[in-house]
N, C-alpha and C positions, 0 to 999 in steps of 0.2 A: 170447311175441311172435312172430305172423308174419311173416315177410317177403314182399314183394310183388314176383314178378319182371317189373319194368318195363323197357324199353328204356332206358339211362342218355342215350343221343341225345335223347331225348324229355324228360327232366328238364334237360338243357341247354337244348332249343328253349323250355321254359316260362318258364325264366328270360329269355333274352333277346327273348321276345315281350312281358316286361313291363318291358324295359329296363333290368334289374338287372344289375351287375357281380357278381361273387363276393363281395367283403365285403359289399355291401348284401344280397345274397339269404342270406347266412349270418347276418347279423344278423338278419334277419326270421325265419329259422327256428330261431333259438336254436343254431346248431351252430359248431363250428370251422370255421375255413377249410378245414381237412385234411378234417374228416367230409365237409363239401361237396364237396369233388375227390374223395372216394372214392365218394360216390354217383354223381356225374357222369362218372366215368371209368370205372363199371360194377364197381368192386371190393368195393362193399357194395350189397346190398339195400335198399331203405326198407321201415320197418314200416309198418304200415297207418295208425297215430296219426301218423306222420310225414309220410306222402302225404297225409293229410288236412289236416294242417297246412300242407303246401307249396299245396293247392289254396286253401285258405283266405287264406293270406298273400299267394300270386301272384294270388289273386283270377279263376282260372281254373277251369273245369269240373273235378271230380274225374275224369270218364271220359275227358278228354284227354290225363291223365297215363299213363293204361292203354293208349293207341295204340301198336300195333307200331311204326310209325314216325313223326318229326315231320312235320309240315305243310307242304309248298312253301312258297317266302316268297312267293308271289302269291296265297296261300289267303285272306289279310285282305282285304275291301274297301277299296279306296284312297279317301282323302279328302284333296282338296287343300289346302294350308297355304299361308296368306298372312301369315303372319307374318315379320318381319324380323330381329328379335333383334339389334338395332344392327347388322347386317351379317354376324353370325355365323353366321346360319342356324338355321333352325327346329331343335329337338330336341324327339322325342316321348319323354318320361319316362315311369316308371312310372305314375304316376296318370293321366295324359291317355291313354296307350295302353289303361289299363284298363278308364276311361270309354268310349273309342271302342269296345272291345269287347264293353263291357256293353250299349251303346244298340243296336249292329249286331245282337248275339242277341236283344234285344227286337223290334227291326224285323223280324227273320225269322219271330219266332213270331206279330206282327201280321199280315205280309203272308200266311201261311197261313189265320188265320183271315178276313182280308179276302177272300181269293179265295173262301170257301165262304159267307161272311155279309157282303156289301160294307152291310148296313144298319146295321151298327155304327158304320161309319166315314163317313156322309152329312156332308158339308161345303160350305159354297160353293166353287166353283172359286177357286184360288188365281191371281191375276192374274199376269201375265207382263210385267215391264217391262223387261228384258231389251233392249229397242229405244228406250228414253229415256235420253237422255245426260244430260240436266238434273234432278239431285238433287232440286233445291227443288221442283221440277214433280210430280215421281213422288210425293215427300213430300206435297204437298197434294192429288193424285188419291188418294192411300192411306188419307188422314186424315179424307177427305170421304166415303171408302167404309166406314170401321169404328170411326174414334174418335166419342168423344164430344165436346160443345162444349168451347171451350177454357176457358170458365167452370166448366162441370163438371169438369175437370182442375184449376184452379186452385183448387178449392172442395174437394178430397180432403184428407182430414185427416192429413199427415204421408206420407213416402216410402214407409214400409212397406205401408199402406193403396194408395198408387199404384201399388205395384209388384204388388199383389196384383189391382187393377183392369185394370193393361195386361196381367199373364199372362192372366187369364180372357178379355179381347178376342183375343187371339193366339191362344188354345187354342179359342177359338170359330170360328176359319177352318180348323179341322181340323189345328191343328199340335200336336205333344206338345212340353210345354216342361219341361225337366228342370232340376234346380238342384243341382249337384253338385263338391264340392271335386277341382278338377283342377291345383292347384297354384298357384304365386306369380303375383298377378294381371298384374303385369309381363310374364309369360311367355305367358300365354294369358289370354283374357276368355271364350271361348266357343267354341262350335262350332255348324255347323248340317250335318245330313244329308240329303238329297233326291235319289233316285235311282230306277230303274227300278222299284223296291219301292213306289213312291208313298205312302209313309208319312212324310211332313215331321216332323221332330225339331230342336228347339233345345236345346243344352245351354248354361246359364250357369254360369261358375264362381263355385260357393260361396264362395271365399276371395276375392273381391272386398272390400275392408273396407268400400265405403260401398253401402247399398243403393240409393241413386239411381245411382249408376256401373250397377248389374246393371239398372235400368230401359234406360239407353242401350244396354247391352250387347244387350239382351232387343229393342230395335227394330232395332240394328245387324244381330243375325243375321235378324231377318224380312227385312232389306234383302237380304240374302244369297239368302234363298229367292225374292224376288221376282223377282230378277235371274237365277235359276236357276245362281248361282255359290255352293254352299254350300260350306263348309270350315272350317278352323281360322281363329281372328282373335285378332290382337293389338291391331286398331283403331290400326294405326301409319298415318301420312299419307303414307309412301313409296309404297306399293304404291297403284295405281290401283282397282283393286277396295274395296280398303278404305277409301281416303280417299272414295270415291262412297257408300258404306254409313254413313260417319261422317258425312257431310252430309245423307244422309236422314233419320238417326234425330234430327240437330239440327234440322233443317226440320220434321220431323213432330212432334217433342216441343216445339219452341218455334218456331211459324209466325211468319214475319219481320216482319208488321205489328205484331202485339199484342206481340211481343217487344221491337221497338223501342219502343213506347208504353211497355210498363211498365219498360224500363230508364230511360228519359228521365224518367221521375216519379221514380225514385229517385236520380238523380243527372244531373241537366240540364248539369252542368260537364263530362263526359264524362272525369272523372278517374279513375274506377273502382278504388275502394279494394277490398281484400278485402271489408271490411263491405257496399259496396255489391253486389259480385259474388255474395257471400252471399245479400243479400236476394233478388236476381235468382234464383239458383238455387232458392230456397227457395218460391217462387212458381211454378215451373212442375214442381218436384220432379225437378230434375237435379241433376249434380254441380258443384262449382263450377269444375272443369275444362272440363265441357262448356257452361257458361254463358261461361266467357273466352274459349273458341274461337269462340262465336257471336257475342260482341261483334265481334271480329275480322272474321267471314264476312260480316256483316251490314252493315260500314262503320261501325259506331261507335265502334270502337278500331282504333291504327294497324296496321301490318303488324308481326309479330314480337310482338306483345302477348301472344298465348299462350304462346309460347315464354320469355319474360320471365318471365311468371307460374309457368310451370312449376319454371323454375330458384329462383325465391324459396322457393315451396311446399316444406317438408320431408313425404317420403312418410308416411302416416299408417301408423302400428301397428296389424296385424291386432286385430281385438278378440277379448278373451276369452270364452269360450262362456258363455252366457246360462244362467238355470235350465234343469231338464230338461224337455224336451219330451217327450210322452207319444208312444210309437214310433209308433202309427198316424198321428196328426198330422205327426210327423216324415217319415213315409214320403209322405204327401198333398205335404208342403211338398216334399220331393226330387224326387217323379216327377210331380206336376202332378194336376191335378182330372181333366185328359180322359183321361190315362194310366188311373186308377185306376177312374174311369167304365167306361171302355170293357171293362176286366179284369170288373168285378163283373157289368156288363150280360152278356157273354159266360157267365161262371159260372152267373147265374140262367136265362139260356135254353140251359145245357147244351151249349155250342159248345165251351166246355172244363171241363176238370177239375179239381178243389181242387190239385193238385199243380201245374197250368199256373200257376193264380191264384197260388200262392205263388213259383212262379220270377219270374213277373212283378213281384210287389209286394214281395216279400221278408217277408210277413206271413202269420202262420199261420192256418188256418182260424178258430180261435175270435176271431181279431181283426176278421174280416170285417166283423161290424156296427160297430165302432169306425171302420174306414173308410169305411163310408155314412153313419155320423152326421158324420164330419168333411167330407166332401165335400158333404153337405146344406145344412151351414151356411155353406160356402164360397158355394156356388151360391146361397144365399139374400142373401149380403151382396155379392156382386161379381158375380152373373150366372151362369146356366147356361152350360158350354161347349159344349153342342150342342144 
């Protein structure tokens, strides 16, 4: 078994890049604490197999582990963090740091392709609402620009269908929408990146229990892009930017006049039982939490109503995994139709090679036709994204 002459400081850097302590890293790598310390202290060299395992478990490029020296602290692109964590300060854990790095790497690859072949990325200009202080007015303007009628929205069958429709609509604006597990939903709901590379990306936390909550998160992150304040979100009401994006998402998904009309049909007495709130949420394909907050915001419920309901409702347990999903379908679900479509278009035009396409989709060439079939089906059902 051949040992690989790596810089031990790079191994320490790789672990810390992923927010892992020694105990967590040793468990991931199936090593004892002493074995890990010997590696990181330079007393022992890793085998090729161990280095490969480290790259996979840390979700870091294998070549990065072979660098002569660690990258400087400022090498990672910065992303604003709007989370409060109940006043404790936000934390970048392993899953979130990995997701940010993966997305940034994809942005870098797309930016290179875009510079040479901008026609692959054609999309309507993303409006800038940074000067609009009234979230309701901004939501009304944006809904008129991109959304279907409220009757069409109400007519969608189920929240899963609604999420795919909204995702297709947002992707049609030139935004890449990813769905990836990045930790407990109370810690992070998602993040958005939009910088000088001009490749706007939204990532929604796939660990959110309710699909209806993912819909709200999607529109919330879209609001971050519209006001040019992308970052990491937990949808708290203490941060001014998060509060504005919450209000935007609520008024976008539940326009005030129609919301009041439908809500008062369900409960003219305004008692707002859980059953009534659930019925309202089902009409607009949002979570009960979003419906309860909006009842308070539009003046149909007293101040403090939302906090009272949140205290009463028990946190929902994460759902267990459903039936296995074909890999190509799972990757389209994870990366989005726009992402996969751009990659395959670039491959067909020979702007990128099969290795590039594999790196951008994590799907081997023999399954590219499965990707094509999956995105074609979604485009027929939910609309083309470009």
